[in-house]
N, C-alpha and C positions, 0 to 999 in steps of 0.2 A: 886165330880165329877168325872165320870172316861172319859177322852179327848175318842175321835172316829176319826178314819183316817188312809188314805189308804197308804200305801209307795209307792212313786211312784220309777219304777226301771228302772237305766239308763244302756247303756251296759257298765258304768266301776265296774255294782256293783253285786250280786249276794245276793238276800234274802231271807233266807229257816225260813220254817215255824218245830218248834221242839212243837209237841205236847205230851201232858199229858191224863192223862184218867176224860174225863166229868164226870165221879161222884164223885169225889173230889174240885169239885170248877163250877159252875155256870156259864153258858156260857156266859148269860149277865152280870153276875157280874167281868166277868175275865180281870183283868188291862192289858191293853196295854204296853208292855214291846221290846225295841229296843235295841239290843247287834250289836257295830260295832267294831267286829276287827279285826284280820287278816284274811289272806289267807288259806286257807285249805291245798295247797299243801305242810303245813309247815309242819311238826307234833310236833309244841307247837302249835298251832294254831284246830290243829286236835282234841288233847286234850283239849283244854280248851274247844272249842265246846260243847264235850262230854261232859262235864261237868256240865255246862249249858240246853244240854238235858237232861241228868237226874234229876238238878235238876225241870225244866218243867213236865214233868212227873210224880217228885217225889209232888210235890205240885198241880196238877194237872189242870194245864196253859196251854197259848203257846205263845209263842215269837220268833220276827225274831230275825236272824243273820243274817246281812250285814257283806261284807267286796267288797274287791278287786275283778276283774277276773285276773289280771296279773299282773307286779310291774316294765311294762315299763315308764310310768310316773305317778307312787305309791304314791308321796306330796301331789299333785293338784289332781288325784282321789280320793284318803284318805278321804281329807277336802269334796268333792263333797261327798261323802258318808254320811260323818255325816250332812255335810249341809240339805239336802234330806230328812235326820232321825230328827231331827229337824222343819223340815218343818213339818213334821207332828201330830206335838206337842204330843207325847207320854205320858203317867203316867211315866216315869221311862225311865230313856238314861242311857246302860253301852256301855262307849268306851275306847276302847285302844286311847290314845295320844300321837301316838308313834312319829307325828312331829310337835310340840309348837308352830315351827310361820306357817305355815295354821290351824292348825286346834284349838290352844288359842280363837281366837278373834270366831270365830263360838259357841264353847264350853260354853263361857263367855254368852255369845248369849240367848243360849239354857239356862242357867243359872240363867242369866235374866227373864226373859221369865215366870218363876217359875216348871219350869220340873228341878226334882230334879237329879242332875246328878253324876252317878260315875264312880269314872276314874279306870279302869284295865289297869294292867301293864306298860306302859308305861307313863310317865305326872308323876312321884313318889311326885320331885321333885316341881308340880306346881299343885296339884291341889287346895289345899286351896283356892290360890288368881286366878285360875280358880272359884270359886263358886259350885265343888261340896261338893256333902254331906259327903261325903266317898273314899277313895282311897278301893283296894285289889289289892295286886301284893306284887313285891316287894322291897324291897331297891336296888337298882342297885351298889351303891359303897360301899355295905357294901358286895357284893358279888363281888366286886373285891379284896378290903380290903382281905377278907378272904385267898381269893385263890391267894394273892400275898405273904399273907402271908406264908402257903403252900410252896408255890417254894423256896423266900428265907429260910426260915428252911432249905430244901432241899440241898441250896450248891447254887439257880441259884442265878446268875450274871451276863446273858443278854438273856432277856425275849422279846419273842415278841408274842405281842396280836392281833390276825387275828376278824378282825369286818366286819360282811359281810351285816351290811344295814348301808354303810354308809348316814351319817344328820339324824339319832337317837337319838335324847341326853340317851335316857337310857343308849345303848348300848357304846355310847363316857363318859359314867362316870360310867362302870362297866371298861374299860381299861386302864382311867384315875386314875382312885383308884388302880389296880396293878398295872400300871406300880409304881407308886409310894413309894409304900411298896421296891420292888428294887433298885427303884432306892433312899431310905433314908440308904436302906443296902448299900450301893455305890455301887450299881452295874448301867447299863443299860437295856431300850431294846428301843421298836417305837412298832407303829402299823402298822399290813400289811393288807389292807383295800380293800376286794373284792367287787368287781360290786355287785351292789342288784341285777341287774339280773343273774350274774353266784352263787349265792346262794346255790343254790339245782342244779347246774353243778359239778358234781364230776372233770372231769378230770380237770376244770379249777383251782377249789379247789386245787385239787392237784400240779399242777404246780404250782403257787405263794408256796406255802403252803413247795415246794420241792426246788425251785429255789429259796427262800429267805435262807433253810439249806444253797444250796450248793453256796451263795456268801459270808455267813458269818459263816463259820464254827463255830465260839464263841460261838454261841446260844445255848442257854444247856436249855431253859424252854417255854413252849409255851403256851398257854391261849386263847380260843378258845368259841364263845355265843354262835355258836347253834353245837344242835346234830350229822348235818353231818359231820361238821368239826373237831368235838374233833378225826374220826375216823378216819379221810384222815390223821389228823396230824401225826398220828399212821405212817399210811404206808408211808405216807414222808417220816418220817426220817427214816424206813424204807430202802427203792428206797435210800433217801441221807447217808446208807451205816452208820445209827447206828444202834446200837443193844437195845434189847427192855427195857427200860430204863433207856437208856442213855443218853434222853431230860427226861426231865421231863415237863409231857404233862397234862393239865388238861384242860374244857369244862365244859359249862353250856351245857341244852338239852341232854335228854335219848332219844337213838333210841338200838335196842339191841345189833349191831356193839359194841357201845359205853361199854353196858355194860361186853356183852365179854371182851375186849382190856380191862378193866378195871378189870373182875375178874384174866384173864390172863397173867397181870400189864404190857400189851404194856402203856397204858392211866391210870395214878398214880388215877384219881379221876374222875369224872364225876356231875356234878352240880344241883339235878333233885330243877327246879322254882314251879312244882307241878302244871302245867300250871288248869288240870282239877278241881282241888280245886279253883283258880282263878276264871274258869267260873261257877261252882257250888254259889260259896258264893257270888260272882257279879249278878248272877241271882234273890237269895235269897235277897240279900241284899237290890237290890231292888224291891223285893214284899213286904219284911218289910218295906219299908216306904209305900211304896202307900197303904196298907192295913191296917198298924197299924200305922202308922206314925213312927216305930223304926228303931232309928238310932244308928249305934255302936259308941262311946266314942273317941274310937279309930282307924286311920288306920287297918285293913286284913291283917297284914304279911303274906304270907304262904311259904316265901322262903329265902335263900335256901336252903334247903336240901346236904349237902355232900355225896355222895355216893363212899366208899372206898371199897376194892380186898372185903375184907370178909362180904360186904352186895349183892352185886353183883347178886349173885348165888339165893338169895332168892327173889330178883324185879324180875328177867326173871322169877321165877317160877310163881308171882304172875300174873304175866304180860301174860302169856305162856294163865291162867285160865280167865285173867279178859284184854280182849285187848280190847286197845286204850283208858289207861287212864295213861298215858301216850305216846300217842301220835307213838307208836312203829312204823315203816318201815323196 
């Protein structure tokens, strides 16, 4: 039997209804699916939500997207959003487990109550032990290892990994894996942490990266974990007096600026974690579980996809035709 209930909306979250065509599904038979993920001012999550919206349209259902409004108290607020979603007892819950220390107990309680839980993007390392039925997203360690291998193979000996969400184990794992490859090859590196409140502040990011380069002129490689940071890393290198390509720069997350800089040789590569697919498949898996009791045998891994110079312009052309699928800003 499908559960019913209304999600209580607190000031710490935003709940958005995505509506599909009623002709494809009977209103009375619709499953109640709640997706709890990241704030929509981040282009990664705007693309993720677009994927979920499109899946809802194709399936002919509605769903709720819940998130925080700001990041001033993000760990506690995100846990509260998840807790409120669980209290509704939806037919399925899709959740980004970005802060496991705060979210794990709530997710485990949801699973113990019999709510099918699908972990999305954050929480790859613990989705099974938390009782989730599946995972959709990427393995952050693999992202870091592949990026580190590229930097190592291009001669990087002193690397900087820029983490704009401190406290998020997914991004921490990516940085750790990235730096491990450089260090195992005899090089060195460190993590540059950007305060979460400044993650979307261009000047704060620019100053932090430029300051790191100016204080240590031996840095020859930068890995960023967000699209905003990747393009700003190239600008920081330019302002610090480096020519295009002198510092090997790569980052996860795509924006128009990043793709243009990859095309023009200022950024060596961009990593498309394909958040649109994460949103689309996350909702699809939840629907298939509720309606058909179908669950994939393995986690659904949709990234990383590395984008190099020869691929950047074709993707720019696609994004101009189909806006929003990569969260372009």
